[in-house]
RONU-716859 format. One line per field, with one value per residue (C-alpha): x, y, z; residue number from 0. Coordinates in Angstrom, 2 decimals, padded with zeros to 5 digits. Example, Ala and Ser with C-alpha at 12.3 -4.5 7.8 and 13.67 -1.06 7.14 Angstrom:
2
x (012.30	013.67) $
y (-004.50	-001.06) $
z (007.80	007.14) $
num (0	1) $
! end
This chain:
301
x (000.00	001.42	002.21	001.74	-001.17	-004.59	-004.88	-008.23	-008.48	-010.81	-011.89	-014.84	-017.50	-020.06	-018.48	-015.13	-016.72	-018.29	-014.85	-013.38	-015.79	-014.76	-011.07	-011.55	-013.16	-010.38	-007.68	-009.31	-009.78	-006.16	-004.74	-003.11	-002.70	-005.07	-003.70	-006.23	-004.94	-006.27	-004.71	-005.25	-005.24	-004.84	-005.20	-001.46	-000.93	-002.82	-001.70	002.06	001.77	000.64	003.28	002.33	003.63	003.13	000.88	-001.75	-000.72	-000.93	-001.94	-005.14	-007.12	-010.90	-011.28	-009.08	-010.82	-014.14	-012.57	-011.28	-014.70	-016.33	-013.93	-014.18	-017.95	-017.73	-014.55	-011.13	-008.68	-005.51	-002.53	-004.56	-002.54	-003.65	-001.78	-002.21	-000.46	-000.49	-000.70	-002.87	-004.91	-004.76	-000.96	-000.40	-002.66	-000.82	002.41	000.94	-000.03	003.62	003.92	000.34	-001.41	-004.75	-006.07	-009.76	-011.63	-015.09	-016.26	-016.59	-015.30	-016.38	-015.40	-016.61	-020.12	-022.93	-023.98	-020.63	-020.64	-016.84	-014.45	-011.10	-009.21	-010.80	-010.06	-006.42	-005.90	-007.40	-005.20	-001.89	-001.76	000.90	-001.47	-005.08	-007.61	-011.18	-013.61	-016.81	-019.84	-022.70	-025.62	-028.67	-027.08	-029.50	-028.15	-029.95	-030.72	-028.42	-029.41	-029.39	-030.64	-027.83	-028.35	-028.40	-025.25	-022.01	-020.47	-017.28	-017.52	-014.36	-013.89	-012.19	-010.78	-010.15	-007.88	-005.50	-006.33	-004.33	-003.10	-003.14	-006.84	-007.93	-005.67	-007.11	-010.70	-010.14	-008.21	-011.11	-013.77	-012.20	-012.46	-015.95	-017.23	-018.21	-018.27	-016.42	-018.46	-016.08	-017.78	-016.40	-018.11	-017.73	-018.67	-021.94	-023.14	-019.86	-020.15	-018.36	-017.32	-017.19	-017.11	-017.51	-021.01	-021.88	-022.26	-023.25	-023.92	-020.86	-020.94	-020.13	-021.99	-022.70	-022.98	-019.44	-018.11	-019.85	-018.53	-014.95	-015.16	-016.44	-013.67	-011.03	-012.60	-012.73	-009.07	-008.03	-010.09	-008.79	-005.48	-007.21	-009.79	-006.93	-005.28	-008.58	-010.56	-013.09	-014.09	-016.73	-016.09	-018.08	-017.72	-020.59	-020.30	-022.47	-022.66	-022.20	-019.82	-017.80	-018.54	-022.31	-022.28	-020.00	-022.21	-025.28	-023.52	-022.62	-026.18	-026.10	-022.44	-019.95	-017.19	-016.40	-012.77	-011.31	-007.82	-005.86	-004.15	-000.53	001.91	002.90	005.84	003.75	001.54	003.85	001.40	-000.84	-004.37	-007.51	-009.08	-012.60	-014.15	-012.63	-013.61	-017.22	-017.44	-016.16	-018.78	-021.80	-021.31	-023.59	-020.99	-017.54	-015.00	-011.43	-008.98	-005.93	-002.59	-001.40	001.05	004.69	005.52	007.10	010.63) $
y (000.00	003.40	005.79	008.82	010.97	011.52	015.26	017.02	020.54	022.78	026.38	026.69	025.82	023.05	021.39	021.15	019.70	016.93	016.33	016.27	013.48	011.53	012.06	010.94	007.69	007.17	007.72	005.27	002.67	002.99	003.20	006.43	009.78	012.58	016.00	018.84	021.72	025.24	027.36	031.03	033.32	037.06	039.99	040.57	037.51	039.12	042.72	043.16	046.89	046.13	045.57	043.15	044.24	040.83	037.83	036.89	034.56	030.99	029.67	031.70	030.07	029.93	027.58	024.97	025.59	024.72	021.65	020.46	020.84	019.03	016.08	015.80	015.66	012.68	011.04	012.47	009.90	009.37	011.31	014.04	017.16	020.62	022.79	026.39	027.43	030.78	030.99	030.24	027.07	025.80	025.76	024.86	021.79	019.97	020.70	019.16	016.07	015.24	013.56	012.29	009.09	010.80	014.35	014.98	018.22	019.50	020.28	023.97	026.26	029.58	031.71	031.90	032.00	030.15	028.51	026.80	023.04	022.68	025.21	026.21	024.83	021.37	021.39	022.40	019.80	017.00	018.00	018.62	016.50	013.84	011.46	010.40	013.16	012.58	015.40	015.24	016.78	018.60	016.30	016.16	016.08	014.61	012.26	010.36	006.71	004.08	001.47	-001.22	-000.36	-001.05	-003.83	-002.80	-002.78	-000.78	-000.20	001.37	002.49	002.69	003.88	001.24	002.33	-000.98	000.63	002.00	000.80	002.25	-000.04	002.71	003.45	-000.18	-000.90	002.08	001.02	-002.52	-001.26	001.07	-001.60	-004.33	-002.73	-001.42	-004.86	-003.28	-004.68	-003.06	-001.97	-001.35	000.86	000.04	002.20	001.74	004.42	003.73	004.45	004.78	007.21	006.49	009.52	009.07	012.67	016.13	016.38	012.73	010.15	006.55	003.88	001.66	-001.99	-003.04	-005.47	-003.81	-007.18	-008.00	-004.69	-005.24	-008.79	-007.73	-004.91	-007.35	-009.85	-007.13	-005.82	-009.29	-009.78	-006.54	-007.29	-010.86	-010.09	-007.77	-010.42	-012.75	-010.17	-009.31	-012.57	-011.05	-008.34	-009.13	-007.27	-007.20	-005.19	-002.90	-002.76	-000.05	001.95	005.70	008.18	007.16	010.33	010.03	006.37	007.00	009.83	007.62	004.83	007.27	007.22	005.60	004.61	004.90	006.19	006.81	006.27	007.86	008.36	011.40	011.80	010.70	013.36	013.06	014.34	016.90	017.64	017.77	019.67	017.77	017.36	015.90	014.78	015.52	012.41	013.03	016.70	015.85	013.24	015.76	018.23	015.95	012.75	012.29	010.32	011.33	011.15	009.87	011.16	008.89	009.99	007.70	004.87	005.72	005.00	001.61	001.49) $
z (000.00	-000.96	001.89	-000.34	000.84	-000.63	-001.22	-000.84	-002.26	-000.24	-000.67	001.71	-000.87	-000.50	-003.56	-001.80	001.34	-000.77	-002.27	001.25	002.24	-000.85	-000.08	003.53	002.37	-000.19	002.44	004.86	002.12	001.01	004.56	003.42	005.17	004.24	003.30	003.23	001.11	000.69	-002.04	-001.24	-004.23	-003.87	-006.24	-006.07	-008.27	-011.11	-010.48	-010.92	-010.09	-006.51	-003.86	-001.10	002.31	003.96	003.31	005.89	008.68	007.25	010.69	010.54	007.79	008.28	005.32	006.98	010.31	008.63	007.02	010.42	011.97	009.06	009.29	013.06	012.82	010.47	011.77	011.04	009.63	011.66	010.43	008.74	007.97	006.87	004.41	003.32	000.11	-001.61	-005.37	-008.35	-007.63	-011.21	-010.99	-007.33	-007.18	-009.99	-008.09	-004.92	-006.91	-007.56	-004.15	-003.83	-004.86	-005.46	-005.77	-005.03	-005.64	-006.45	-009.93	-009.04	-006.35	-004.93	-007.92	-011.49	-012.88	-011.15	-014.41	-014.97	-014.40	-014.40	-012.93	-014.41	-011.39	-011.75	-015.46	-014.94	-012.20	-014.30	-017.23	-015.47	-012.30	-011.91	-010.08	-010.76	-010.11	-008.89	-009.68	-007.61	-009.37	-007.77	-006.90	-009.11	-012.55	-015.05	-017.71	-020.47	-019.83	-021.30	-023.86	-021.14	-017.62	-015.14	-012.64	-008.98	-006.91	-006.80	-010.20	-011.56	-015.18	-017.27	-020.82	-022.99	-026.34	-028.05	-030.65	-028.00	-024.46	-021.58	-018.81	-016.18	-016.71	-016.51	-013.53	-011.63	-012.36	-011.04	-008.00	-007.14	-007.70	-005.54	-002.07	-002.89	-003.85	-007.15	-010.63	-013.53	-016.53	-019.44	-022.03	-025.49	-028.10	-031.82	-034.37	-036.15	-038.72	-040.58	-043.51	-046.76	-048.79	-052.54	-053.73	-052.22	-050.84	-051.48	-048.74	-049.36	-046.73	-046.14	-047.03	-043.47	-041.26	-037.91	-036.20	-037.33	-036.02	-032.68	-032.43	-033.18	-030.63	-028.01	-028.71	-028.35	-025.16	-023.61	-024.46	-022.78	-019.66	-019.26	-017.47	-015.00	-014.19	-013.33	-011.07	-009.39	-009.24	-006.86	-009.32	-011.90	-015.13	-018.33	-021.53	-022.47	-026.26	-027.78	-031.01	-031.08	-029.51	-026.48	-024.49	-024.76	-023.78	-020.79	-019.57	-019.90	-017.98	-015.18	-013.87	-010.39	-010.83	-007.98	-010.24	-013.90	-014.91	-018.04	-019.34	-020.37	-023.73	-023.92	-025.05	-028.69	-030.70	-032.54	-029.52	-026.47	-024.25	-021.86	-023.16	-021.67	-024.93	-026.11	-024.54	-021.11	-021.24	-022.13	-019.36	-016.80	-017.94	-017.98	-015.91	-012.91	-010.92	-009.69	-012.51	-012.14	-014.75	-014.89	-016.38	-019.18	-018.62	-019.35	-023.00	-023.61	-024.89) $
num (0	1	2	3	4	5	6	7	8	9	10	11	12	13	14	15	16	17	18	19	20	21	22	23	24	25	26	27	28	29	30	31	32	33	34	35	36	37	38	39	40	41	42	43	44	45	46	47	48	49	50	51	52	53	54	55	56	57	58	59	60	61	62	63	64	65	66	67	68	69	70	71	72	73	74	75	76	77	78	79	80	81	82	83	84	85	86	87	88	89	90	91	92	93	94	95	96	97	98	99	100	101	102	103	104	105	106	107	108	109	110	111	112	113	114	115	116	117	118	119	120	121	122	123	124	125	126	127	128	129	130	131	132	133	134	135	136	137	138	139	140	141	142	143	144	145	146	147	148	149	150	151	152	153	154	155	156	157	158	159	160	161	162	163	164	165	166	167	168	169	170	171	172	173	174	175	176	177	178	179	180	181	182	183	184	185	186	187	188	189	190	191	192	193	194	195	196	197	198	199	200	201	202	203	204	205	206	207	208	209	210	211	212	213	214	215	216	217	218	219	220	221	222	223	224	225	226	227	228	229	230	231	232	233	234	235	236	237	238	239	240	241	242	243	244	245	246	247	248	249	250	251	252	253	254	255	256	257	258	259	260	261	262	263	264	265	266	267	268	269	270	271	272	273	274	275	276	277	278	279	280	281	282	283	284	285	286	287	288	289	290	291	292	293	294	295	296	297	298	299	300) $
! end
């Protein structure tokens, strides 16, 4: 078991308190210490013409005082530490993730517009963190129903791209499902219908059997799940093979799920910057369940 802490980002909002509860449960389940971090941002960071005489006393932080009281009311994990950092949250939180095994935060904080469903800090942390990031949404998000109603019981949903599966994403999903007694639902979406372009402005239906595409996708998905079933014999895992876009199917599967696990794009030669990817971004925006964004596995030699 890793001794690296689970970091909970708090800012005094209700969203961050929900994330704090999630981080506390994660720390207890992993037998890891809990680190509660508040990043204080001041106008001086955005105004170079203002000279700061002295920063406020870091020992006097009402946000951390509220977090302490919240944890003690529900049971504070042993070894919990509290940290106040000054700076820009979207930059500081990824730095704190370098020596953490998990970073947990709410989908929105105290700033920004009330109509936003995903704050800039959550987006930056999910994109840039060195460890997996769990973003906890506000309750009551409505999502469309999936093609197959989920069976009752705890469930961890994971996106499975059969053309380029990522070991880190699947490993994280199974590791999260095992202590919860949850099953893994691997959503493997294939594009359908597939347009065939013959000339500008002309589209003809492809001569492709959808049943064959579905069967091949299922075979590939079963093959990728097999080694994880062997490593986690107590976890039941099944592929959920569906037509359409991956983001829409993952959002639909998030209804009543315990967690949705998605990967982050691997850096490429012509795109060296870190990117979330359109599917991961859409899932963060619309999923009803907490979303874990997992950094990609190191490239193989």
